[in-house]
C-alpha positions as CSV (number, residue, x, y, z in Angstrom):
1,P,4.0,-9.9,21.5
2,C,2.1,-10.2,18.3
3,A,-0.8,-11.9,20.3
4,D,-1.7,-8.7,21.8
5,V,-1.2,-6.7,18.5
6,V,-3.9,-9.0,17.0
7,N,-6.1,-8.2,20.1
8,A,-5.8,-4.6,20.0
9,I,-6.7,-4.2,16.3
10,E,-9.7,-6.8,16.7
11,Q,-11.0,-5.0,19.7
12,R,-9.9,-1.2,18.1
13,S,-8.4,-0.3,21.7
14,D,-6.7,2.9,22.9
15,L,-3.7,0.3,22.3
16,M,-4.3,0.1,18.8
17,T,-4.1,3.8,18.2
18,A,-0.6,4.0,20.3
19,M,0.6,1.1,18.4
20,G,0.0,2.8,15.2
21,G,1.6,6.2,16.4
22,W,4.7,4.0,17.2
23,I,4.7,2.4,13.9
24,A,4.2,5.6,11.9
25,G,6.9,7.1,13.6
26,Y,9.6,4.1,13.1
27,L,8.6,4.3,9.5
28,T,9.1,8.0,9.3
29,A,12.5,7.5,10.9
30,L,13.7,4.6,8.5
31,N,12.6,7.2,5.4
32,Q,15.1,9.6,6.8
33,T,18.1,7.1,8.1
34,R,17.7,4.4,4.9
35,E,20.0,5.1,1.9
36,E,18.4,5.8,-1.3
37,T,14.7,6.1,0.6
38,F,12.3,8.9,0.0
39,D,9.3,6.8,1.1
40,L,8.8,3.2,2.2
41,L,5.3,3.6,1.7
42,A,4.9,3.9,-2.1
43,W,1.3,3.7,-2.2
44,Q,-0.1,1.8,1.3
45,D,-2.3,3.8,3.4
46,D,-3.1,3.0,7.1
47,L,-5.5,0.3,6.9
48,T,-2.9,-1.7,4.4
49,V,-0.1,-1.0,7.0
50,V,-2.2,-2.6,9.8
51,G,-3.6,-5.5,7.4
52,S,-0.2,-6.5,6.7
53,L,0.8,-6.7,10.4
54,L,-2.4,-8.0,11.4
55,G,-1.8,-11.1,9.1
56,W,2.0,-11.4,10.2
57,C,0.8,-11.1,13.6
58,R,-1.8,-13.7,13.3
59,A,0.9,-16.2,11.9
60,N,3.4,-15.4,14.4
61,P,1.8,-14.8,17.8
62,Q,4.6,-14.9,20.0
63,A,6.8,-12.4,17.8
64,R,7.2,-9.1,18.9
65,L,5.6,-5.8,17.5
66,I,9.3,-4.3,16.8
67,A,10.0,-7.6,14.5
68,A,6.7,-7.5,12.8
69,T,7.3,-3.8,12.2
70,A,11.1,-4.4,11.0
71,A,10.1,-7.2,9.0
72,M,7.3,-5.3,7.0
73,A,9.8,-2.6,6.5
74,D,12.0,-4.6,5.1
75,S,9.8,-6.3,2.7
76,L,8.9,-2.5,1.5
77,R,12.5,-1.8,0.6
78,E,12.3,-3.0,-2.7
79,A,9.4,-1.4,-3.7
80,R,10.3,2.1,-1.9
81,I,10.1,5.4,-3.8
82,K,14.2,6.0,-3.8
83,T,14.1,10.1,-4.7
84,A,11.4,12.7,-4.3
85,S,8.8,12.1,-6.8
86,P,5.8,14.9,-7.5
87,L,2.5,14.2,-6.3
88,V,-0.1,13.5,-8.8
89,T,-4.0,14.6,-7.7
90,I,-6.4,12.7,-9.3
91,E,-10.0,13.5,-9.4
92,G,-13.1,11.4,-8.7
93,T,-13.2,11.0,-5.3
94,E,-13.7,13.3,-2.2
95,P,-10.7,14.1,-1.0
96,P,-9.2,13.4,-4.5
97,L,-6.6,10.9,-4.3
98,R,-2.7,11.9,-4.3
99,L,-0.3,9.3,-5.6
100,Y,3.7,9.7,-5.9
101,G,4.1,10.1,-10.1
102,E,6.4,7.6,-9.7
103,T,3.6,5.1,-8.2
104,L,1.2,5.9,-10.5
105,R,4.0,5.5,-13.5
106,R,4.7,1.7,-12.0
107,A,0.9,1.0,-11.6
108,Q,0.7,2.1,-15.2
109,E,3.3,-0.1,-16.5
110,A,1.9,-3.3,-14.5
111,L,-1.4,-2.6,-16.1
112,A,0.6,-2.3,-19.6
113,R,2.2,-5.9,-18.6
114,F,-1.3,-7.2,-18.0
115,G,-2.6,-6.4,-21.4
116,F,-4.3,-3.0,-20.5
117,D,-2.1,-0.6,-21.8
118,P,-2.8,3.1,-20.5
119,G,-1.0,5.0,-22.9
120,E,0.5,7.6,-20.8
121,R,2.6,7.3,-18.0
122,G,3.4,9.5,-15.0
123,T,0.5,11.3,-15.4
124,F,-3.7,10.4,-15.3
125,G,-6.0,10.6,-18.1
126,A,-8.6,9.4,-20.0
127,G,-6.6,6.4,-21.0
128,S,-5.4,5.5,-17.6
129,R,-8.9,5.8,-16.4
130,A,-10.2,3.4,-19.1
131,A,-7.2,0.9,-18.4
132,F,-7.8,0.8,-14.4
133,A,-11.3,0.4,-15.0
134,R,-10.9,-2.6,-17.6
135,Y,-8.4,-4.3,-14.9
136,Q,-11.2,-3.5,-12.4
137,G,-13.5,-5.3,-14.0
138,K,-11.0,-8.5,-14.8
139,V,-10.1,-9.1,-10.8
140,G,-13.6,-8.2,-9.8
141,L,-13.0,-4.8,-8.2
142,P,-15.7,-1.8,-8.2
143,Q,-14.9,-0.1,-11.8
144,T,-14.0,3.2,-10.5
145,G,-11.2,3.7,-13.3
146,L,-9.2,4.8,-10.1
147,P,-6.0,3.5,-8.8
148,D,-7.3,3.3,-5.2
149,R,-6.1,1.1,-2.7
150,D,-7.4,-1.9,-3.6
151,T,-6.5,-1.8,-7.1
152,L,-2.8,-0.8,-6.5
153,Y,-2.7,-3.6,-3.9
154,A,-4.2,-6.1,-6.6
155,L,-2.1,-4.6,-9.3
156,L,0.9,-4.3,-7.7
157,I,1.1,-6.9,-4.7
158,G,-1.4,-9.3,-6.2
159,G,-4.6,-10.6,-4.4
160,T,-6.9,-7.7,-2.7
161,P,-7.0,-6.4,1.4
162,S,-10.5,-8.0,1.1
163,T,-9.3,-11.3,0.4
164,G,-7.5,-11.9,3.4
165,R,-4.3,-12.7,1.7
166,A,-1.5,-12.1,4.4
167,T,1.8,-10.7,2.8
168,A,4.7,-10.9,5.4
169,P,4.8,-7.6,6.3
């Protein structure tokens, strides 16, 4: 049950590691079996997935892990990467960030909608770095100018993982 999931995550128990492996396998299998799906996780990393599950399981302690994971997969469907997309390497961190070109394009479109036009789309240059930095400053994130996890979360979902905003998985 989700109550056990919450406990395992909060205690950082061995069960958390086992659940993480199971969830990764489940999502990988969905990538292979769902139509028009290259990758359900367009940009989300393990911390984003765990945070989403934690929020959902806290709100639904009697639900089972399979229900939480299925709900998360369903919520990711609309924003999935539908076809193969080349990876874009972005210097400025160690190791460098690597994003699907489609994810970067979506983030750049969102920046433009919010009034921070990056200029280029699908590549990362000075215009994108400046637009990301301005956006980060506006929403209270460190102004790195990079499309990191917290910035993508704020830009593409709303809020930040640190706000505790519980998105339905």
